[in-house]
VONUZA-457177 format. One record per atom (N, C-alpha, C): residue in three letters; residue number from 1; atom name; x, y, z. Coordinates in steps of 0.1 Angstrom, whole numbers. Example, Ala and Ser with C-alpha at 12.3 -4.5 7.8 and 13.67 -1.06 7.14 Angstrom:
# residues 2
ALA  1  N  132  -57  78
ALA  1  CA  123  -45  78
ALA  1  C  132  -33  78
SER  2  N  128  -22  71
SER  2  CA  137  -11  71
SER  2  C  129  0  79
# end
This chain:
# residues 258
UNK  1  N  -31  -181  -33
UNK  1  CA  -18  -174  -32
UNK  1  C  -20  -159  -29
UNK  2  N  -13  -155  -19
UNK  2  CA  -15  -141  -14
UNK  2  C  -7  -131  -22
UNK  3  N  -10  -118  -21
UNK  3  CA  -3  -107  -27
UNK  3  C  1  -98  -16
UNK  4  N  13  -94  -16
UNK  4  CA  17  -83  -7
UNK  4  C  15  -70  -14
UNK  5  N  5  -63  -10
UNK  5  CA  0  -51  -17
UNK  5  C  9  -39  -14
UNK  6  N  19  -40  -5
UNK  6  CA  27  -28  -2
UNK  6  C  40  -32  5
UNK  7  N  51  -31  -2
UNK  7  CA  64  -33  3
UNK  7  C  73  -22  -2
UNK  8  N  85  -21  4
UNK  8  CA  95  -12  -1
UNK  8  C  108  -20  -3
UNK  9  N  108  -27  -14
UNK  9  CA  119  -37  -17
UNK  9  C  132  -29  -21
UNK  10  N  131  -17  -24
UNK  10  CA  143  -9  -29
UNK  10  C  151  -4  -17
UNK  11  N  146  -5  -5
UNK  11  CA  152  1  7
UNK  11  C  165  -6  10
UNK  12  N  174  1  17
UNK  12  CA  188  -4  19
UNK  12  C  187  -16  29
UNK  13  N  176  -18  36
UNK  13  CA  175  -29  45
UNK  13  C  176  -42  38
UNK  14  N  173  -42  25
UNK  14  CA  174  -54  17
UNK  14  C  186  -55  8
UNK  15  N  195  -46  9
UNK  15  CA  207  -46  0
UNK  15  C  215  -58  0
UNK  16  N  216  -65  12
UNK  16  CA  225  -77  13
UNK  16  C  218  -90  9
UNK  17  N  204  -90  8
UNK  17  CA  198  -103  4
UNK  17  C  184  -101  -3
UNK  18  N  183  -90  -11
UNK  18  CA  171  -87  -18
UNK  18  C  166  -98  -26
UNK  19  N  174  -104  -34
UNK  19  CA  170  -115  -43
UNK  19  C  165  -127  -35
UNK  20  N  171  -130  -24
UNK  20  CA  167  -141  -15
UNK  20  C  153  -138  -9
UNK  21  N  151  -125  -5
UNK  21  CA  138  -121  1
UNK  21  C  127  -123  -9
UNK  22  N  129  -119  -21
UNK  22  CA  119  -121  -31
UNK  22  C  116  -136  -35
UNK  23  N  127  -143  -35
UNK  23  CA  126  -157  -38
UNK  23  C  119  -165  -27
UNK  24  N  121  -161  -14
UNK  24  CA  115  -167  -3
UNK  24  C  100  -164  -4
UNK  25  N  96  -152  -8
UNK  25  CA  82  -149  -9
UNK  25  C  75  -157  -19
UNK  26  N  81  -159  -31
UNK  26  CA  75  -166  -42
UNK  26  C  74  -181  -38
UNK  27  N  85  -186  -32
UNK  27  CA  85  -201  -28
UNK  27  C  75  -203  -17
UNK  28  N  72  -193  -9
UNK  28  CA  63  -194  3
UNK  28  C  49  -192  -1
UNK  29  N  46  -189  -13
UNK  29  CA  32  -189  -18
UNK  29  C  26  -176  -22
UNK  30  N  35  -165  -22
UNK  30  CA  30  -152  -28
UNK  30  C  31  -152  -43
UNK  31  N  20  -147  -49
UNK  31  CA  20  -146  -63
UNK  31  C  25  -133  -69
UNK  32  N  24  -122  -61
UNK  32  CA  28  -109  -66
UNK  32  C  32  -101  -54
UNK  33  N  41  -91  -56
UNK  33  CA  45  -81  -46
UNK  33  C  44  -68  -53
UNK  34  N  38  -58  -47
UNK  34  CA  38  -44  -52
UNK  34  C  48  -36  -44
UNK  35  N  59  -32  -50
UNK  35  CA  69  -24  -43
UNK  35  C  67  -9  -46
UNK  36  N  67  -1  -36
UNK  36  CA  62  12  -36
UNK  36  C  72  23  -34
UNK  37  N  72  33  -44
UNK  37  CA  82  44  -43
UNK  37  C  78  54  -33
UNK  38  N  88  61  -28
UNK  38  CA  86  72  -18
UNK  38  C  92  86  -23
UNK  39  N  100  85  -34
UNK  39  CA  105  97  -40
UNK  39  C  110  93  -54
UNK  40  N  117  102  -61
UNK  40  CA  121  99  -75
UNK  40  C  131  87  -75
UNK  41  N  141  87  -67
UNK  41  CA  151  76  -68
UNK  41  C  144  63  -64
UNK  42  N  136  63  -54
UNK  42  CA  129  51  -49
UNK  42  C  120  46  -60
UNK  43  N  113  55  -66
UNK  43  CA  103  50  -76
UNK  43  C  110  44  -88
UNK  44  N  121  50  -92
UNK  44  CA  129  44  -103
UNK  44  C  135  31  -100
UNK  45  N  139  30  -87
UNK  45  CA  145  17  -82
UNK  45  C  134  6  -82
UNK  46  N  122  10  -78
UNK  46  CA  110  1  -77
UNK  46  C  107  -4  -91
UNK  47  N  107  5  -101
UNK  47  CA  104  0  -115
UNK  47  C  115  -9  -120
UNK  48  N  128  -6  -116
UNK  48  CA  139  -14  -121
UNK  48  C  137  -29  -115
UNK  49  N  132  -30  -103
UNK  49  CA  130  -43  -98
UNK  49  C  120  -51  -105
UNK  50  N  110  -44  -111
UNK  50  CA  100  -51  -119
UNK  50  C  106  -57  -132
UNK  51  N  117  -52  -136
UNK  51  CA  124  -58  -148
UNK  51  C  130  -71  -145
UNK  52  N  134  -73  -132
UNK  52  CA  141  -85  -128
UNK  52  C  131  -96  -124
UNK  53  N  119  -93  -120
UNK  53  CA  110  -103  -115
UNK  53  C  96  -101  -121
UNK  54  N  91  -111  -127
UNK  54  CA  77  -110  -133
UNK  54  C  67  -108  -122
UNK  55  N  70  -113  -110
UNK  55  CA  60  -112  -99
UNK  55  C  60  -99  -92
UNK  56  N  69  -90  -95
UNK  56  CA  70  -77  -88
UNK  56  C  64  -66  -97
UNK  57  N  55  -57  -91
UNK  57  CA  50  -46  -98
UNK  57  C  53  -33  -90
UNK  58  N  51  -22  -96
UNK  58  CA  56  -9  -89
UNK  58  C  45  1  -88
UNK  59  N  47  10  -78
UNK  59  CA  40  22  -77
UNK  59  C  50  34  -76
UNK  60  N  47  45  -81
UNK  60  CA  56  57  -81
UNK  60  C  49  68  -75
UNK  61  N  57  76  -67
UNK  61  CA  51  88  -61
UNK  61  C  61  94  -50
UNK  62  N  56  105  -44
UNK  62  CA  63  112  -33
UNK  62  C  56  110  -20
UNK  63  N  62  104  -11
UNK  63  CA  57  102  3
UNK  63  C  57  116  10
UNK  64  N  48  118  19
UNK  64  CA  47  131  26
UNK  64  C  60  135  33
UNK  65  N  68  125  37
UNK  65  CA  81  128  43
UNK  65  C  90  135  33
UNK  66  N  88  132  20
UNK  66  CA  97  136  10
UNK  66  C  91  148  2
UNK  67  N  80  153  7
UNK  67  CA  72  163  -1
UNK  67  C  81  176  -4
UNK  68  N  90  179  6
UNK  68  CA  98  191  4
UNK  68  C  107  191  -8
UNK  69  N  111  178  -12
UNK  69  CA  120  177  -23
UNK  69  C  113  175  -37
UNK  70  N  99  176  -36
UNK  70  CA  91  173  -48
UNK  70  C  89  187  -55
UNK  71  N  90  187  -69
UNK  71  CA  87  198  -77
UNK  71  C  80  194  -90
UNK  72  N  76  204  -98
UNK  72  CA  69  201  -110
UNK  72  C  77  192  -119
UNK  73  N  90  195  -120
UNK  73  CA  99  187  -129
UNK  73  C  99  173  -125
UNK  74  N  100  170  -112
UNK  74  CA  100  156  -107
UNK  74  C  87  149  -110
UNK  75  N  76  157  -108
UNK  75  CA  63  151  -111
UNK  75  C  61  148  -126
UNK  76  N  66  156  -134
UNK  76  CA  65  154  -149
UNK  76  C  73  141  -152
UNK  77  N  85  139  -146
UNK  77  CA  93  128  -149
UNK  77  C  86  115  -144
UNK  78  N  80  116  -132
UNK  78  CA  72  104  -127
UNK  78  C  60  101  -135
UNK  79  N  54  111  -141
UNK  79  CA  43  109  -150
UNK  79  C  47  101  -162
UNK  80  N  58  104  -167
UNK  80  CA  63  97  -179
UNK  80  C  66  82  -174
UNK  81  N  72  81  -163
UNK  81  CA  76  67  -157
UNK  81  C  63  59  -155
UNK  82  N  52  66  -151
UNK  82  CA  40  59  -148
UNK  82  C  33  52  -161
UNK  83  N  38  56  -173
UNK  83  CA  32  50  -185
UNK  83  C  37  35  -187
UNK  84  N  47  31  -179
UNK  84  CA  52  18  -180
UNK  84  C  41  8  -175
UNK  85  N  39  -3  -183
UNK  85  CA  28  -12  -179
UNK  85  C  30  -19  -166
UNK  86  N  42  -19  -160
UNK  86  CA  44  -25  -147
UNK  86  C  42  -15  -135
UNK  87  N  39  -3  -139
UNK  87  CA  35  7  -128
UNK  87  C  20  6  -127
UNK  88  N  15  1  -115
UNK  88  CA  1  -2  -114
UNK  88  C  -6  8  -104
UNK  89  N  1  18  -99
UNK  89  CA  -5  27  -90
UNK  89  C  4  39  -88
UNK  90  N  -2  50  -83
UNK  90  CA  6  62  -79
UNK  90  C  6  63  -64
UNK  91  N  18  62  -59
UNK  91  CA  20  62  -44
UNK  91  C  34  58  -40
UNK  92  N  38  61  -29
UNK  92  CA  30  64  -17
UNK  92  C  29  79  -15
UNK  93  N  16  83  -14
UNK  93  CA  14  97  -12
UNK  93  C  5  99  0
UNK  94  N  3  112  4
UNK  94  CA  -6  114  16
UNK  94  C  -1  125  25
UNK  95  N  -5  123  38
UNK  95  CA  -2  133  48
UNK  95  C  3  125  61
UNK  96  N  14  131  67
UNK  96  CA  19  126  79
UNK  96  C  21  137  89
UNK  97  N  11  139  98
UNK  97  CA  12  150  107
UNK  97  C  17  145  121
UNK  98  N  23  133  121
UNK  98  CA  29  128  133
UNK  98  C  44  132  133
UNK  99  N  51  129  123
UNK  99  CA  65  132  122
UNK  99  C  68  146  116
UNK  100  N  59  150  107
UNK  100  CA  60  164  101
UNK  100  C  74  166  96
UNK  101  N  79  157  88
UNK  101  CA  92  158  82
UNK  101  C  92  168  70
UNK  102  N  80  171  65
UNK  102  CA  78  182  56
UNK  102  C  68  191  62
UNK  103  N  68  204  59
UNK  103  CA  58  213  64
UNK  103  C  44  209  60
UNK  104  N  34  211  68
UNK  104  CA  21  206  65
UNK  104  C  15  212  52
UNK  105  N  18  225  50
UNK  105  CA  13  231  38
UNK  105  C  19  225  25
UNK  106  N  32  222  27
UNK  106  CA  39  215  15
UNK  106  C  34  201  13
UNK  107  N  32  194  24
UNK  107  CA  26  181  23
UNK  107  C  12  181  15
UNK  108  N  4  190  20
UNK  108  CA  -9  192  14
UNK  108  C  -9  195  -1
UNK  109  N  0  204  -5
UNK  109  CA  1  208  -18
UNK  109  C  6  197  -27
UNK  110  N  16  190  -23
UNK  110  CA  21  179  -31
UNK  110  C  11  167  -31
UNK  111  N  4  165  -21
UNK  111  CA  -6  154  -21
UNK  111  C  -17  158  -31
UNK  112  N  -22  170  -31
UNK  112  CA  -32  174  -40
UNK  112  C  -28  173  -55
UNK  113  N  -15  177  -57
UNK  113  CA  -10  176  -71
UNK  113  C  -9  162  -76
UNK  114  N  -5  153  -67
UNK  114  CA  -4  139  -71
UNK  114  C  -17  132  -72
UNK  115  N  -27  136  -64
UNK  115  CA  -40  131  -66
UNK  115  C  -46  135  -80
UNK  116  N  -43  147  -84
UNK  116  CA  -48  152  -97
UNK  116  C  -41  144  -108
UNK  117  N  -28  142  -107
UNK  117  CA  -21  135  -118
UNK  117  C  -26  120  -119
UNK  118  N  -27  114  -107
UNK  118  CA  -32  100  -107
UNK  118  C  -46  99  -114
UNK  119  N  -54  109  -111
UNK  119  CA  -68  109  -117
UNK  119  C  -67  110  -132
UNK  120  N  -58  119  -137
UNK  120  CA  -57  121  -151
UNK  120  C  -51  109  -158
UNK  121  N  -43  101  -151
UNK  121  CA  -37  89  -156
UNK  121  C  -46  77  -155
UNK  122  N  -56  78  -147
UNK  122  CA  -65  67  -144
UNK  122  C  -58  56  -135
UNK  123  N  -49  60  -127
UNK  123  CA  -42  51  -118
UNK  123  C  -48  52  -104
UNK  124  N  -49  41  -97
UNK  124  CA  -53  41  -83
UNK  124  C  -42  47  -74
UNK  125  N  -45  53  -63
UNK  125  CA  -35  59  -54
UNK  125  C  -33  50  -42
UNK  126  N  -21  51  -37
UNK  126  CA  -18  44  -24
UNK  126  C  -15  55  -14
UNK  127  N  -24  56  -4
UNK  127  CA  -24  68  5
UNK  127  C  -18  64  19
UNK  128  N  -9  73  23
UNK  128  CA  -3  72  36
UNK  128  C  -11  83  45
UNK  129  N  -16  78  56
UNK  129  CA  -24  87  65
UNK  129  C  -20  84  80
UNK  130  N  -12  94  85
UNK  130  CA  -8  93  99
UNK  130  C  -12  106  106
UNK  131  N  -21  104  116
UNK  131  CA  -25  116  124
UNK  131  C  -31  127  115
UNK  132  N  -37  123  104
UNK  132  CA  -43  132  95
UNK  132  C  -57  127  89
UNK  133  N  -64  120  98
UNK  133  CA  -76  114  93
UNK  133  C  -86  124  88
UNK  134  N  -89  135  95
UNK  134  CA  -99  145  91
UNK  134  C  -95  151  78
UNK  135  N  -82  155  77
UNK  135  CA  -77  161  64
UNK  135  C  -79  152  52
UNK  136  N  -75  139  54
UNK  136  CA  -75  130  43
UNK  136  C  -90  128  39
UNK  137  N  -99  126  49
UNK  137  CA  -113  124  45
UNK  137  C  -119  136  38
UNK  138  N  -115  148  43
UNK  138  CA  -121  160  37
UNK  138  C  -117  161  22
UNK  139  N  -104  158  20
UNK  139  CA  -99  159  6
UNK  139  C  -105  149  -3
UNK  140  N  -106  137  2
UNK  140  CA  -111  126  -7
UNK  140  C  -126  128  -9
UNK  141  N  -133  133  1
UNK  141  CA  -148  136  -2
UNK  141  C  -150  146  -12
UNK  142  N  -141  157  -13
UNK  142  CA  -142  167  -23
UNK  142  C  -139  162  -37
UNK  143  N  -130  152  -38
UNK  143  CA  -127  146  -51
UNK  143  C  -139  138  -56
UNK  144  N  -146  132  -46
UNK  144  CA  -158  124  -50
UNK  144  C  -156  109  -52
UNK  145  N  -167  103  -54
UNK  145  CA  -168  88  -55
UNK  145  C  -162  84  -68
UNK  146  N  -158  71  -69
UNK  146  CA  -154  65  -81
UNK  146  C  -151  50  -79
UNK  147  N  -146  44  -90
UNK  147  CA  -143  30  -89
UNK  147  C  -128  29  -90
UNK  148  N  -122  20  -82
UNK  148  CA  -108  17  -81
UNK  148  C  -101  31  -78
UNK  149  N  -105  38  -68
UNK  149  CA  -99  51  -65
UNK  149  C  -85  49  -59
UNK  150  N  -84  38  -51
UNK  150  CA  -71  36  -44
UNK  150  C  -73  28  -31
UNK  151  N  -62  29  -23
UNK  151  CA  -62  22  -10
UNK  151  C  -56  31  0
UNK  152  N  -61  30  12
UNK  152  CA  -55  36  24
UNK  152  C  -46  25  30
UNK  153  N  -33  27  28
UNK  153  CA  -24  17  33
UNK  153  C  -21  17  48
UNK  154  N  -18  6  54
UNK  154  CA  -15  5  68
UNK  154  C  -26  13  76
UNK  155  N  -38  9  73
UNK  155  CA  -50  17  79
UNK  155  C  -49  18  94
UNK  156  N  -52  30  99
UNK  156  CA  -51  32  114
UNK  156  C  -63  38  119
UNK  157  N  -74  40  111
UNK  157  CA  -86  46  116
UNK  157  C  -95  36  122
UNK  158  N  -108  40  124
UNK  158  CA  -118  31  130
UNK  158  C  -127  26  119
UNK  159  N  -137  18  123
UNK  159  CA  -145  11  113
UNK  159  C  -154  22  106
UNK  160  N  -159  32  113
UNK  160  CA  -167  42  106
UNK  160  C  -159  49  95
UNK  161  N  -146  53  98
UNK  161  CA  -138  59  88
UNK  161  C  -136  50  76
UNK  162  N  -133  37  79
UNK  162  CA  -131  27  69
UNK  162  C  -143  26  59
UNK  163  N  -155  26  65
UNK  163  CA  -167  25  57
UNK  163  C  -170  37  49
UNK  164  N  -167  49  54
UNK  164  CA  -168  61  46
UNK  164  C  -159  61  34
UNK  165  N  -146  56  36
UNK  165  CA  -137  55  25
UNK  165  C  -141  45  15
UNK  166  N  -146  34  20
UNK  166  CA  -151  23  11
UNK  166  C  -163  29  2
UNK  167  N  -172  37  8
UNK  167  CA  -183  42  0
UNK  167  C  -178  52  -10
UNK  168  N  -166  58  -8
UNK  168  CA  -160  67  -18
UNK  168  C  -153  60  -29
UNK  169  N  -150  47  -27
UNK  169  CA  -144  39  -37
UNK  169  C  -130  34  -34
UNK  170  N  -126  35  -21
UNK  170  CA  -113  31  -17
UNK  170  C  -113  17  -10
UNK  171  N  -101  11  -11
UNK  171  CA  -99  -2  -4
UNK  171  C  -91  1  9
UNK  172  N  -92  -8  19
UNK  172  CA  -85  -7  32
UNK  172  C  -75  -18  33
UNK  173  N  -62  -14  35
UNK  173  CA  -52  -24  36
UNK  173  C  -47  -25  51
UNK  174  N  -46  -38  55
UNK  174  CA  -43  -41  68
UNK  174  C  -28  -46  69
UNK  175  N  -21  -41  78
UNK  175  CA  -7  -45  80
UNK  175  C  -5  -55  91
UNK  176  N  7  -58  94
UNK  176  CA  10  -68  105
UNK  176  C  6  -63  119
UNK  177  N  3  -50  120
UNK  177  CA  -2  -44  133
UNK  177  C  -14  -52  138
UNK  178  N  -22  -58  129
UNK  178  CA  -34  -65  133
UNK  178  C  -31  -77  142
UNK  179  N  -18  -82  141
UNK  179  CA  -14  -94  149
UNK  179  C  -10  -90  163
UNK  180  N  -8  -77  166
UNK  180  CA  -4  -73  179
UNK  180  C  -16  -74  189
UNK  181  N  -13  -79  201
UNK  181  CA  -23  -82  211
UNK  181  C  -32  -70  214
UNK  182  N  -27  -58  215
UNK  182  CA  -34  -47  220
UNK  182  C  -40  -39  208
UNK  183  N  -39  -44  196
UNK  183  CA  -44  -36  185
UNK  183  C  -59  -38  182
UNK  184  N  -67  -35  192
UNK  184  CA  -81  -38  192
UNK  184  C  -88  -30  181
UNK  185  N  -84  -18  178
UNK  185  CA  -91  -9  168
UNK  185  C  -90  -16  154
UNK  186  N  -78  -19  150
UNK  186  CA  -76  -25  137
UNK  186  C  -81  -39  136
UNK  187  N  -81  -46  147
UNK  187  CA  -88  -60  147
UNK  187  C  -102  -58  144
UNK  188  N  -109  -48  150
UNK  188  CA  -123  -46  147
UNK  188  C  -125  -42  133
UNK  189  N  -117  -34  127
UNK  189  CA  -118  -30  113
UNK  189  C  -117  -43  104
UNK  190  N  -106  -50  107
UNK  190  CA  -104  -62  98
UNK  190  C  -115  -72  100
UNK  191  N  -122  -72  111
UNK  191  CA  -133  -82  113
UNK  191  C  -146  -78  106
UNK  192  N  -148  -65  104
UNK  192  CA  -161  -60  101
UNK  192  C  -163  -54  87
UNK  193  N  -153  -49  81
UNK  193  CA  -155  -42  68
UNK  193  C  -158  -53  57
UNK  194  N  -164  -49  46
UNK  194  CA  -167  -59  36
UNK  194  C  -155  -66  31
UNK  195  N  -155  -79  29
UNK  195  CA  -144  -86  25
UNK  195  C  -138  -82  12
UNK  196  N  -148  -78  3
UNK  196  CA  -144  -74  -11
UNK  196  C  -136  -61  -11
UNK  197  N  -134  -54  0
UNK  197  CA  -127  -41  0
UNK  197  C  -114  -42  9
UNK  198  N  -110  -54  12
UNK  198  CA  -99  -56  21
UNK  198  C  -86  -61  13
UNK  199  N  -75  -55  17
UNK  199  CA  -62  -59  12
UNK  199  C  -53  -62  24
UNK  200  N  -42  -69  21
UNK  200  CA  -31  -71  32
UNK  200  C  -18  -66  26
UNK  201  N  -9  -63  36
UNK  201  CA  4  -58  32
UNK  201  C  14  -60  43
UNK  202  N  27  -58  40
UNK  202  CA  37  -59  50
UNK  202  C  42  -45  54
UNK  203  N  43  -36  44
UNK  203  CA  50  -24  45
UNK  203  C  65  -26  49
UNK  204  N  70  -38  43
UNK  204  CA  84  -41  45
UNK  204  C  93  -30  41
UNK  205  N  103  -27  49
UNK  205  CA  109  -35  60
UNK  205  C  103  -32  74
UNK  206  N  92  -24  74
UNK  206  CA  87  -20  87
UNK  206  C  75  -29  92
UNK  207  N  71  -27  104
UNK  207  CA  59  -33  110
UNK  207  C  58  -48  109
UNK  208  N  69  -55  112
UNK  208  CA  68  -70  112
UNK  208  C  57  -75  121
UNK  209  N  50  -85  117
UNK  209  CA  39  -90  125
UNK  209  C  44  -97  138
UNK  210  N  35  -100  147
UNK  210  CA  38  -104  161
UNK  210  C  49  -115  161
UNK  211  N  48  -126  153
UNK  211  CA  58  -136  155
UNK  211  C  72  -132  151
UNK  212  N  73  -121  144
UNK  212  CA  86  -116  140
UNK  212  C  88  -101  145
UNK  213  N  80  -97  154
UNK  213  CA  80  -83  158
UNK  213  C  94  -79  163
UNK  214  N  99  -68  159
UNK  214  CA  112  -63  163
UNK  214  C  123  -66  153
UNK  215  N  119  -75  143
UNK  215  CA  129  -79  133
UNK  215  C  125  -71  120
UNK  216  N  134  -73  110
UNK  216  CA  131  -67  97
UNK  216  C  119  -75  91
UNK  217  N  109  -67  86
UNK  217  CA  98  -73  79
UNK  217  C  102  -77  65
UNK  218  N  95  -86  59
UNK  218  CA  97  -90  45
UNK  218  C  83  -95  39
UNK  219  N  82  -95  26
UNK  219  CA  69  -99  20
UNK  219  C  63  -112  24
UNK  220  N  71  -122  26
UNK  220  CA  66  -135  31
UNK  220  C  58  -134  43
UNK  221  N  61  -125  52
UNK  221  CA  54  -124  65
UNK  221  C  40  -119  64
UNK  222  N  35  -115  52
UNK  222  CA  21  -112  50
UNK  222  C  12  -124  53
UNK  223  N  18  -136  53
UNK  223  CA  10  -148  56
UNK  223  C  6  -147  71
UNK  224  N  14  -142  80
UNK  224  CA  9  -141  94
UNK  224  C  -3  -131  95
UNK  225  N  -2  -120  88
UNK  225  CA  -13  -111  88
UNK  225  C  -26  -117  83
UNK  226  N  -25  -124  72
UNK  226  CA  -37  -131  66
UNK  226  C  -42  -141  76
UNK  227  N  -33  -149  82
UNK  227  CA  -38  -159  92
UNK  227  C  -46  -153  103
UNK  228  N  -41  -141  108
UNK  228  CA  -49  -135  119
UNK  228  C  -62  -130  114
UNK  229  N  -63  -124  102
UNK  229  CA  -75  -119  97
UNK  229  C  -85  -131  95
UNK  230  N  -80  -142  90
UNK  230  CA  -89  -154  88
UNK  230  C  -95  -158  102
UNK  231  N  -87  -157  112
UNK  231  CA  -91  -161  125
UNK  231  C  -102  -151  130
UNK  232  N  -99  -138  128
UNK  232  CA  -109  -128  133
UNK  232  C  -122  -129  126
UNK  233  N  -122  -132  113
UNK  233  CA  -134  -133  105
UNK  233  C  -141  -146  105
UNK  234  N  -134  -156  110
UNK  234  CA  -140  -170  111
UNK  234  C  -141  -176  98
UNK  235  N  -132  -174  89
UNK  235  CA  -132  -181  76
UNK  235  C  -119  -188  74
UNK  236  N  -119  -198  64
UNK  236  CA  -107  -206  62
UNK  236  C  -97  -197  55
UNK  237  N  -84  -199  59
UNK  237  CA  -73  -192  53
UNK  237  C  -73  -192  37
UNK  238  N  -76  -203  31
UNK  238  CA  -76  -204  17
UNK  238  C  -87  -196  11
UNK  239  N  -99  -195  17
UNK  239  CA  -110  -187  12
UNK  239  C  -106  -172  13
UNK  240  N  -100  -169  24
UNK  240  CA  -95  -155  26
UNK  240  C  -85  -151  15
UNK  241  N  -75  -160  13
UNK  241  CA  -64  -157  3
UNK  241  C  -70  -155  -11
UNK  242  N  -80  -163  -14
UNK  242  CA  -86  -161  -28
UNK  242  C  -92  -147  -29
UNK  243  N  -100  -143  -18
UNK  243  CA  -107  -131  -19
UNK  243  C  -97  -119  -19
UNK  244  N  -87  -120  -10
UNK  244  CA  -77  -109  -9
UNK  244  C  -69  -107  -23
UNK  245  N  -66  -118  -29
UNK  245  CA  -59  -117  -42
UNK  245  C  -68  -111  -52
UNK  246  N  -80  -115  -53
UNK  246  CA  -90  -110  -62
UNK  246  C  -91  -95  -60
UNK  247  N  -92  -91  -48
UNK  247  CA  -93  -76  -45
UNK  247  C  -81  -69  -50
UNK  248  N  -69  -74  -48
UNK  248  CA  -57  -67  -52
UNK  248  C  -56  -67  -67
UNK  249  N  -59  -78  -73
UNK  249  CA  -59  -78  -88
UNK  249  C  -68  -68  -94
UNK  250  N  -80  -67  -88
UNK  250  CA  -91  -58  -93
UNK  250  C  -86  -43  -91
UNK  251  N  -81  -40  -79
UNK  251  CA  -77  -26  -77
UNK  251  C  -66  -21  -86
UNK  252  N  -56  -30  -87
UNK  252  CA  -44  -26  -94
UNK  252  C  -44  -31  -109
UNK  253  N  -55  -37  -113
UNK  253  CA  -56  -42  -127
UNK  253  C  -44  -51  -130
UNK  254  N  -41  -60  -121
UNK  254  CA  -30  -69  -124
UNK  254  C  -33  -80  -133
UNK  255  N  -24  -84  -142
UNK  255  CA  -26  -95  -151
UNK  255  C  -28  -108  -144
UNK  256  N  -36  -117  -150
UNK  256  CA  -39  -130  -144
UNK  256  C  -26  -138  -143
UNK  257  N  -25  -146  -132
UNK  257  CA  -13  -154  -130
UNK  257  C  -14  -166  -140
UNK  258  N  -4  -169  -147
UNK  258  CA  -5  -180  -157
UNK  258  C  -2  -193  -150
# end
């Protein structure tokens, strides 16, 4: 049974059929979904969803797009929220130097603050990295190595970068982009990094895999991503699913499925 390690179930794209989306995922073979906050309201909404579904867990944090609205009061409140047992990670945090919806200095400051809080809480981080590979690597190297440090979600770097991050204690999460015909870089990463450091995700409602490309993504579609990775690595889908689920459970300290 697969786990979607990164979705945004609170977003308005799911307002008309959120329950059906979650039910489809569960009936389709997913055991858990991690829904990820991007600001205060989103994080609270993510946690609320975990109350309704045993299979849904949450992450809380401020996305770099929302860094300009983040302050110490908000971070203090999120720190309190993170004590809930269904909050399994701090994120989505990071740097986005492609869209630059928040000033770079602001993004950097908020990212560093959140990394510090997550470290104090002992929570793994979920990191967004777009056009900021060098900055992300530099920061994470300064923090140093550890166990269960976190995951680089929707990974877009090369294999060398992935291996450097793995050595620091991070996992690499592959999205539906790996199913795109011309996505040679991420296909190479998915083929070659150690299996025990690999996760899969949808980033729903974004980045639908090739069979659904251009449509709204949803957690069930992580099965297409896993199928492509099993093809690339030359292993049976069931074997891959077992490994991916174990990796996700280990990183986020998820309870065993009864």
